PDB file of N, CA, C, O and CB in Angstrom:
ATOM      1  N   MET A   1      49.282 105.586 170.796  1.00  0.00           N
ATOM      2  CA  MET A   1      49.649 106.423 171.601  1.00  0.00           C
ATOM      3  C   MET A   1      48.304 106.901 172.809  1.00  0.00           C
ATOM      4  O   MET A   1      48.486 107.122 174.006  1.00  0.00           O
ATOM      5  CB  MET A   1      50.221 107.529 170.647  1.00  0.00           C
ATOM      6  N   LEU A   2      47.125 106.960 172.148  1.00  0.00           N
ATOM      7  CA  LEU A   2      46.084 107.218 172.700  1.00  0.00           C
ATOM      8  C   LEU A   2      45.853 106.103 174.018  1.00  0.00           C
ATOM      9  O   LEU A   2      45.097 106.321 174.964  1.00  0.00           O
ATOM     10  CB  LEU A   2      45.059 107.243 171.590  1.00  0.00           C
ATOM     11  N   SER A   3      46.489 105.162 173.881  1.00  0.00           N
ATOM     12  CA  SER A   3      46.231 104.110 174.805  1.00  0.00           C
ATOM     13  C   SER A   3      46.956 103.996 176.173  1.00  0.00           C
ATOM     14  O   SER A   3      46.838 103.161 177.069  1.00  0.00           O
ATOM     15  CB  SER A   3      46.467 102.978 174.129  1.00  0.00           C
ATOM     16  N   LEU A   4      47.805 105.178 176.045  1.00  0.00           N
ATOM     17  CA  LEU A   4      48.696 105.518 177.379  1.00  0.00           C
ATOM     18  C   LEU A   4      47.767 105.560 178.698  1.00  0.00           C
ATOM     19  O   LEU A   4      46.712 106.190 178.773  1.00  0.00           O
ATOM     20  CB  LEU A   4      49.476 107.094 177.217  1.00  0.00           C
ATOM     21  N   PRO A   5      48.260 104.892 179.581  1.00  0.00           N
ATOM     22  CA  PRO A   5      47.531 105.341 181.095  1.00  0.00           C
ATOM     23  C   PRO A   5      47.480 106.781 181.334  1.00  0.00           C
ATOM     24  O   PRO A   5      48.374 107.482 180.859  1.00  0.00           O
ATOM     25  CB  PRO A   5      48.352 104.760 182.425  1.00  0.00           C
ATOM     26  N   LEU A   6      46.461 107.343 182.070  1.00  0.00           N
ATOM     27  CA  LEU A   6      46.206 108.420 182.474  1.00  0.00           C
ATOM     28  C   LEU A   6      47.509 109.150 183.173  1.00  0.00           C
ATOM     29  O   LEU A   6      47.832 110.302 182.885  1.00  0.00           O
ATOM     30  CB  LEU A   6      45.089 108.227 183.251  1.00  0.00           C
ATOM     31  N   GLU A   7      48.214 108.341 184.123  1.00  0.00           N
ATOM     32  CA  GLU A   7      49.304 108.800 184.698  1.00  0.00           C
ATOM     33  C   GLU A   7      50.359 109.154 183.948  1.00  0.00           C
ATOM     34  O   GLU A   7      51.160 109.991 184.366  1.00  0.00           O
ATOM     35  CB  GLU A   7      49.671 108.039 185.487  1.00  0.00           C
ATOM     36  N   THR A   8      50.488 108.579 182.782  1.00  0.00           N
ATOM     37  CA  THR A   8      51.450 108.957 182.071  1.00  0.00           C
ATOM     38  C   THR A   8      51.269 110.277 181.326  1.00  0.00           C
ATOM     39  O   THR A   8      52.217 111.061 181.287  1.00  0.00           O
ATOM     40  CB  THR A   8      51.713 107.965 181.290  1.00  0.00           C
ATOM     41  N   TRP A   9      50.054 110.587 180.703  1.00  0.00           N
ATOM     42  CA  TRP A   9      49.621 111.835 180.201  1.00  0.00           C
ATOM     43  C   TRP A   9      49.928 112.958 181.526  1.00  0.00           C
ATOM     44  O   TRP A   9      50.679 113.920 181.365  1.00  0.00           O
ATOM     45  CB  TRP A   9      47.918 111.692 179.706  1.00  0.00           C
ATOM     46  N   ILE A  10      49.476 112.774 182.378  1.00  0.00           N
ATOM     47  CA  ILE A  10      49.623 113.706 183.628  1.00  0.00           C
ATOM     48  C   ILE A  10      51.202 113.916 183.841  1.00  0.00           C
ATOM     49  O   ILE A  10      51.691 115.038 183.970  1.00  0.00           O
ATOM     50  CB  ILE A  10      48.890 112.992 185.061  1.00  0.00           C
ATOM     51  N   ARG A  11      51.819 112.940 183.862  1.00  0.00           N
ATOM     52  CA  ARG A  11      53.243 113.204 183.687  1.00  0.00           C
ATOM     53  C   ARG A  11      54.046 114.075 182.921  1.00  0.00           C
ATOM     54  O   ARG A  11      54.950 114.848 183.239  1.00  0.00           O
ATOM     55  CB  ARG A  11      53.648 112.328 183.402  1.00  0.00           C
ATOM     56  N   PHE A  12      53.364 113.699 181.515  1.00  0.00           N
ATOM     57  CA  PHE A  12      53.729 114.458 180.258  1.00  0.00           C
ATOM     58  C   PHE A  12      53.351 115.989 180.415  1.00  0.00           C
ATOM     59  O   PHE A  12      54.139 116.904 180.179  1.00  0.00           O
ATOM     60  CB  PHE A  12      52.950 113.819 178.966  1.00  0.00           C
ATOM     61  N   PHE A  13      52.356 116.111 180.743  1.00  0.00           N
ATOM     62  CA  PHE A  13      51.830 117.498 180.821  1.00  0.00           C
ATOM     63  C   PHE A  13      52.352 118.071 181.774  1.00  0.00           C
ATOM     64  O   PHE A  13      52.533 119.268 181.555  1.00  0.00           O
ATOM     65  CB  PHE A  13      50.505 117.660 180.947  1.00  0.00           C
ATOM     66  N   VAL A  14      52.704 117.686 182.844  1.00  0.00           N
ATOM     67  CA  VAL A  14      53.453 118.455 184.064  1.00  0.00           C
ATOM     68  C   VAL A  14      54.837 118.639 183.653  1.00  0.00           C
ATOM     69  O   VAL A  14      55.245 119.773 183.903  1.00  0.00           O
ATOM     70  CB  VAL A  14      53.445 117.629 185.519  1.00  0.00           C
ATOM     71  N   TRP A  15      55.782 117.777 183.032  1.00  0.00           N
ATOM     72  CA  TRP A  15      57.098 118.061 182.801  1.00  0.00           C
ATOM     73  C   TRP A  15      57.060 118.929 181.415  1.00  0.00           C
ATOM     74  O   TRP A  15      58.081 119.454 180.971  1.00  0.00           O
ATOM     75  CB  TRP A  15      57.979 116.686 182.746  1.00  0.00           C
ATOM     76  N   LEU A  16      55.780 119.032 180.770  1.00  0.00           N
ATOM     77  CA  LEU A  16      55.855 119.905 179.478  1.00  0.00           C
ATOM     78  C   LEU A  16      55.760 121.402 180.157  1.00  0.00           C
ATOM     79  O   LEU A  16      56.527 122.288 179.781  1.00  0.00           O
ATOM     80  CB  LEU A  16      54.476 119.550 178.263  1.00  0.00           C
ATOM     81  N   GLY A  17      54.728 121.643 181.226  1.00  0.00           N
ATOM     82  CA  GLY A  17      54.653 122.781 181.752  1.00  0.00           C
ATOM     83  C   GLY A  17      55.877 123.391 182.504  1.00  0.00           C
ATOM     84  O   GLY A  17      56.243 124.559 182.375  1.00  0.00           O
ATOM     85  N   ILE A  18      56.424 122.524 183.248  1.00  0.00           N
ATOM     86  CA  ILE A  18      58.042 122.849 183.673  1.00  0.00           C
ATOM     87  C   ILE A  18      58.930 123.513 182.584  1.00  0.00           C
ATOM     88  O   ILE A  18      59.554 124.572 182.650  1.00  0.00           O
ATOM     89  CB  ILE A  18      58.852 121.428 184.047  1.00  0.00           C
ATOM     90  N   GLY A  19      58.840 122.717 181.677  1.00  0.00           N
ATOM     91  CA  GLY A  19      59.810 123.194 180.502  1.00  0.00           C
ATOM     92  C   GLY A  19      59.450 124.244 179.714  1.00  0.00           C
ATOM     93  O   GLY A  19      60.297 124.795 179.010  1.00  0.00           O
ATOM     94  N   LEU A  20      58.121 124.662 179.734  1.00  0.00           N
ATOM     95  CA  LEU A  20      57.781 125.895 179.016  1.00  0.00           C
ATOM     96  C   LEU A  20      58.072 126.988 180.096  1.00  0.00           C
ATOM     97  O   LEU A  20      58.420 128.109 179.725  1.00  0.00           O
ATOM     98  CB  LEU A  20      56.198 125.912 178.449  1.00  0.00           C
ATOM     99  N   LEU A  21      57.944 126.703 181.366  1.00  0.00           N
ATOM    100  CA  LEU A  21      58.038 127.847 182.179  1.00  0.00           C
ATOM    101  C   LEU A  21      59.593 128.193 182.077  1.00  0.00           C
ATOM    102  O   LEU A  21      59.908 129.368 181.889  1.00  0.00           O
ATOM    103  CB  LEU A  21      57.482 127.568 183.712  1.00  0.00           C
ATOM    104  N   ILE A  22      60.593 127.192 182.199  1.00  0.00           N
ATOM    105  CA  ILE A  22      61.851 127.549 182.225  1.00  0.00           C
ATOM    106  C   ILE A  22      62.177 128.212 180.945  1.00  0.00           C
ATOM    107  O   ILE A  22      62.771 129.288 180.882  1.00  0.00           O
ATOM    108  CB  ILE A  22      62.665 126.451 182.515  1.00  0.00           C
ATOM    109  N   TYR A  23      61.713 127.439 179.791  1.00  0.00           N
ATOM    110  CA  TYR A  23      61.979 128.361 178.623  1.00  0.00           C
ATOM    111  C   TYR A  23      61.593 129.833 178.632  1.00  0.00           C
ATOM    112  O   TYR A  23      62.460 130.659 178.349  1.00  0.00           O
ATOM    113  CB  TYR A  23      61.332 127.829 177.520  1.00  0.00           C
ATOM    114  N   PHE A  24      60.519 130.173 178.895  1.00  0.00           N
ATOM    115  CA  PHE A  24      59.870 131.510 179.210  1.00  0.00           C
ATOM    116  C   PHE A  24      60.806 132.307 180.087  1.00  0.00           C
ATOM    117  O   PHE A  24      61.263 133.395 179.738  1.00  0.00           O
ATOM    118  CB  PHE A  24      58.458 131.337 179.946  1.00  0.00           C
ATOM    119  N   PHE A  25      61.057 131.761 181.164  1.00  0.00           N
ATOM    120  CA  PHE A  25      61.551 132.686 182.072  1.00  0.00           C
ATOM    121  C   PHE A  25      63.251 132.927 181.941  1.00  0.00           C
ATOM    122  O   PHE A  25      63.903 133.842 182.443  1.00  0.00           O
ATOM    123  CB  PHE A  25      61.110 132.143 183.505  1.00  0.00           C
ATOM    124  N   TYR A  26      63.679 131.928 181.199  1.00  0.00           N
ATOM    125  CA  TYR A  26      65.280 132.117 180.437  1.00  0.00           C
ATOM    126  C   TYR A  26      65.404 133.229 179.461  1.00  0.00           C
ATOM    127  O   TYR A  26      66.226 134.137 179.339  1.00  0.00           O
ATOM    128  CB  TYR A  26      65.735 130.769 179.508  1.00  0.00           C
ATOM    129  N   GLY A  27      64.180 132.833 178.705  1.00  0.00           N
ATOM    130  CA  GLY A  27      64.051 134.145 177.688  1.00  0.00           C
ATOM    131  C   GLY A  27      64.027 135.477 177.991  1.00  0.00           C
ATOM    132  O   GLY A  27      64.814 136.310 177.541  1.00  0.00           O
ATOM    133  N   VAL A  28      62.961 135.724 178.894  1.00  0.00           N
ATOM    134  CA  VAL A  28      62.767 137.076 179.592  1.00  0.00           C
ATOM    135  C   VAL A  28      64.237 137.387 180.116  1.00  0.00           C
ATOM    136  O   VAL A  28      64.759 138.432 179.730  1.00  0.00           O
ATOM    137  CB  VAL A  28      61.575 137.019 180.899  1.00  0.00           C
ATOM    138  N   ALA A  29      64.900 136.585 180.927  1.00  0.00           N
ATOM    139  CA  ALA A  29      65.851 136.986 181.694  1.00  0.00           C
ATOM    140  C   ALA A  29      67.085 137.310 180.597  1.00  0.00           C
ATOM    141  O   ALA A  29      67.765 138.323 180.764  1.00  0.00           O
ATOM    142  CB  ALA A  29      66.125 135.880 182.831  1.00  0.00           C
ATOM    143  N   HIS A  30      67.231 136.801 179.961  1.00  0.00           N
ATOM    144  CA  HIS A  30      68.464 136.836 178.727  1.00  0.00           C
ATOM    145  C   HIS A  30      68.273 137.630 177.613  1.00  0.00           C
ATOM    146  O   HIS A  30      69.188 137.801 176.807  1.00  0.00           O
ATOM    147  CB  HIS A  30      68.719 135.490 178.054  1.00  0.00           C
ATOM    148  N   SER A  31      66.769 138.326 177.428  1.00  0.00           N
ATOM    149  CA  SER A  31      66.412 139.115 176.366  1.00  0.00           C
ATOM    150  C   SER A  31      67.174 140.377 176.299  1.00  0.00           C
ATOM    151  O   SER A  31      67.351 141.159 177.234  1.00  0.00           O
ATOM    152  CB  SER A  31      65.045 139.366 176.411  1.00  0.00           C
ATOM    153  N   LYS A  32      67.698 140.511 174.826  1.00  0.00           N
ATOM    154  CA  LYS A  32      68.542 141.669 174.490  1.00  0.00           C
ATOM    155  C   LYS A  32      67.602 143.023 174.453  1.00  0.00           C
ATOM    156  O   LYS A  32      68.103 144.084 174.825  1.00  0.00           O
ATOM    157  CB  LYS A  32      69.289 141.392 173.019  1.00  0.00           C
ATOM    158  N   LEU A  33      66.451 142.985 174.073  1.00  0.00           N
ATOM    159  CA  LEU A  33      65.466 143.925 174.238  1.00  0.00           C
ATOM    160  C   LEU A  33      65.559 144.494 175.841  1.00  0.00           C
ATOM    161  O   LEU A  33      65.812 145.640 176.213  1.00  0.00           O
ATOM    162  CB  LEU A  33      64.033 143.222 173.844  1.00  0.00           C
ATOM    163  N   ARG A  34      65.300 143.424 176.561  1.00  0.00           N
ATOM    164  CA  ARG A  34      65.317 143.806 178.349  1.00  0.00           C
ATOM    165  C   ARG A  34      66.294 144.481 178.664  1.00  0.00           C
ATOM    166  O   ARG A  34      66.152 145.514 179.318  1.00  0.00           O
ATOM    167  CB  ARG A  34      65.432 142.644 179.406  1.00  0.00           C
ATOM    168  N   ARG A  35      67.563 144.011 178.239  1.00  0.00           N
ATOM    169  CA  ARG A  35      68.825 144.769 178.616  1.00  0.00           C
ATOM    170  C   ARG A  35      69.106 146.124 177.690  1.00  0.00           C
ATOM    171  O   ARG A  35      69.971 146.945 177.992  1.00  0.00           O
ATOM    172  CB  ARG A  35      70.097 143.725 178.459  1.00  0.00           C
ATOM    173  N   GLY A  36      68.302 146.231 176.589  1.00  0.00           N
ATOM    174  CA  GLY A  36      68.560 147.521 175.913  1.00  0.00           C
ATOM    175  C   GLY A  36      69.389 147.564 174.909  1.00  0.00           C
ATOM    176  O   GLY A  36      69.660 148.595 174.295  1.00  0.00           O
ATOM    177  N   GLU A  37      69.862 146.414 174.667  1.00  0.00           N
ATOM    178  CA  GLU A  37      70.911 145.973 173.545  1.00  0.00           C
ATOM    179  C   GLU A  37      70.331 146.408 172.121  1.00  0.00           C
ATOM    180  O   GLU A  37      69.162 146.405 171.733  1.00  0.00           O
ATOM    181  CB  GLU A  37      71.171 144.238 173.561  1.00  0.00           C
ATOM    182  N   ASP A  38      71.375 146.744 171.534  1.00  0.00           N
ATOM    183  CA  ASP A  38      70.766 146.930 170.100  1.00  0.00           C
ATOM    184  C   ASP A  38      70.921 145.637 169.170  1.00  0.00           C
ATOM    185  O   ASP A  38      71.798 144.783 169.303  1.00  0.00           O
ATOM    186  CB  ASP A  38      71.516 148.194 169.346  1.00  0.00           C
ATOM    187  N   ALA A  39      69.978 145.649 168.269  1.00  0.00           N
ATOM    188  CA  ALA A  39      69.804 144.338 167.333  1.00  0.00           C
ATOM    189  C   ALA A  39      70.876 144.271 166.492  1.00  0.00           C
ATOM    190  O   ALA A  39      71.163 143.156 166.056  1.00  0.00           O
ATOM    191  CB  ALA A  39      68.520 144.299 166.432  1.00  0.00           C
ATOM    192  N   GLY A  40      71.624 145.342 166.118  1.00  0.00           N
ATOM    193  CA  GLY A  40      72.429 145.369 165.253  1.00  0.00           C
ATOM    194  C   GLY A  40      72.120 146.102 163.986  1.00  0.00           C
ATOM    195  O   GLY A  40      73.010 146.492 163.232  1.00  0.00           O
ATOM    196  N   ILE A  41      70.741 146.297 163.747  1.00  0.00           N
ATOM    197  CA  ILE A  41      70.380 146.894 162.222  1.00  0.00           C
ATOM    198  C   ILE A  41      69.973 148.385 162.564  1.00  0.00           C
ATOM    199  O   ILE A  41      69.108 148.603 163.411  1.00  0.00           O
ATOM    200  CB  ILE A  41      68.951 145.994 161.344  1.00  0.00           C
ATOM    201  N   THR A  42      70.558 149.314 161.948  1.00  0.00           N
ATOM    202  CA  THR A  42      70.300 150.886 161.877  1.00  0.00           C
ATOM    203  C   THR A  42      69.224 151.318 160.955  1.00  0.00           C
ATOM    204  O   THR A  42      68.661 150.513 160.213  1.00  0.00           O
ATOM    205  CB  THR A  42      71.562 151.641 161.415  1.00  0.00           C
ATOM    206  N   GLU A  43      69.002 152.274 160.982  1.00  0.00           N
ATOM    207  CA  GLU A  43      67.846 152.890 160.025  1.00  0.00           C
ATOM    208  C   GLU A  43      68.351 152.945 158.675  1.00  0.00           C
ATOM    209  O   GLU A  43      67.657 152.769 157.674  1.00  0.00           O
ATOM    210  CB  GLU A  43      67.369 154.401 160.429  1.00  0.00           C
ATOM    211  N   ASP A  44      69.831 153.248 158.688  1.00  0.00           N
ATOM    212  CA  ASP A  44      70.405 153.393 157.317  1.00  0.00           C
ATOM    213  C   ASP A  44      70.747 152.287 156.434  1.00  0.00           C
ATOM    214  O   ASP A  44      71.099 152.326 155.255  1.00  0.00           O
ATOM    215  CB  ASP A  44      71.505 154.052 157.415  1.00  0.00           C
ATOM    216  N   GLN A  45      70.557 151.137 157.333  1.00  0.00           N
ATOM    217  CA  GLN A  45      70.805 149.786 156.828  1.00  0.00           C
ATOM    218  C   GLN A  45      69.506 149.088 156.530  1.00  0.00           C
ATOM    219  O   GLN A  45      68.555 149.044 157.310  1.00  0.00           O
ATOM    220  CB  GLN A  45      71.618 148.971 157.825  1.00  0.00           C
ATOM    221  N   PRO A  46      69.560 148.433 155.080  1.00  0.00           N
ATOM    222  CA  PRO A  46      68.191 147.851 154.985  1.00  0.00           C
ATOM    223  C   PRO A  46      68.031 146.396 155.387  1.00  0.00           C
ATOM    224  O   PRO A  46      68.950 145.586 155.508  1.00  0.00           O
ATOM    225  CB  PRO A  46      67.717 147.978 153.609  1.00  0.00           C
ATOM    226  N   PRO A  47      66.932 146.209 155.548  1.00  0.00           N
ATOM    227  CA  PRO A  47      66.931 144.771 156.299  1.00  0.00           C
ATOM    228  C   PRO A  47      67.675 143.533 155.339  1.00  0.00           C
ATOM    229  O   PRO A  47      67.796 143.744 154.132  1.00  0.00           O
ATOM    230  CB  PRO A  47      65.180 144.299 156.621  1.00  0.00           C
ATOM    231  N   PRO A  48      68.080 142.456 155.834  1.00  0.00           N
ATOM    232  CA  PRO A  48      68.679 141.606 154.986  1.00  0.00           C
ATOM    233  C   PRO A  48      67.578 140.783 154.202  1.00  0.00           C
ATOM    234  O   PRO A  48      66.528 140.387 154.708  1.00  0.00           O
ATOM    235  CB  PRO A  48      69.631 140.752 155.761  1.00  0.00           C
ATOM    236  N   LEU A  49      67.992 140.576 152.833  1.00  0.00           N
ATOM    237  CA  LEU A  49      66.944 139.672 151.897  1.00  0.00           C
ATOM    238  C   LEU A  49      66.999 138.234 152.086  1.00  0.00           C
ATOM    239  O   LEU A  49      68.050 137.611 152.234  1.00  0.00           O
ATOM    240  CB  LEU A  49      67.203 139.851 150.357  1.00  0.00           C
ATOM    241  N   ILE A  50      65.871 137.740 152.076  1.00  0.00           N
ATOM    242  CA  ILE A  50      65.739 136.111 152.081  1.00  0.00           C
ATOM    243  C   ILE A  50      65.217 135.795 150.878  1.00  0.00           C
ATOM    244  O   ILE A  50      64.314 136.456 150.365  1.00  0.00           O
ATOM    245  CB  ILE A  50      64.805 135.450 153.207  1.00  0.00           C
ATOM    246  N   LYS A  51      65.867 134.526 150.217  1.00  0.00           N
ATOM    247  CA  LYS A  51      65.480 134.148 148.969  1.00  0.00           C
ATOM    248  C   LYS A  51      64.433 133.230 149.290  1.00  0.00           C
ATOM    249  O   LYS A  51      64.423 132.514 150.291  1.00  0.00           O
ATOM    250  CB  LYS A  51      66.565 133.596 148.109  1.00  0.00           C
ATOM    251  N   PRO A  52      63.414 133.282 148.264  1.00  0.00           N
ATOM    252  CA  PRO A  52      62.124 132.523 148.519  1.00  0.00           C
ATOM    253  C   PRO A  52      62.373 131.202 148.037  1.00  0.00           C
ATOM    254  O   PRO A  52      61.494 130.343 148.110  1.00  0.00           O
ATOM    255  CB  PRO A  52      60.848 133.132 147.822  1.00  0.00           C
TER     256      PRO A  52
END
C-alpha cells in the first residue's frame, strides 16, 4: 500500500477530509443536546448496567 502514487494519497486525504466534515456538521446539526431534548435518563433512574 505504501507503493501507491502520491496522487492517490492526496485524493484519499481530500475525500477523507470531506467525509469528516460532513460527519461532524451532520452530527452538530442533528444533536439531541443542541435541540435540548432529554436523553431519557432521569435522576431517579439508575444508569443501565453493562455485563463485562
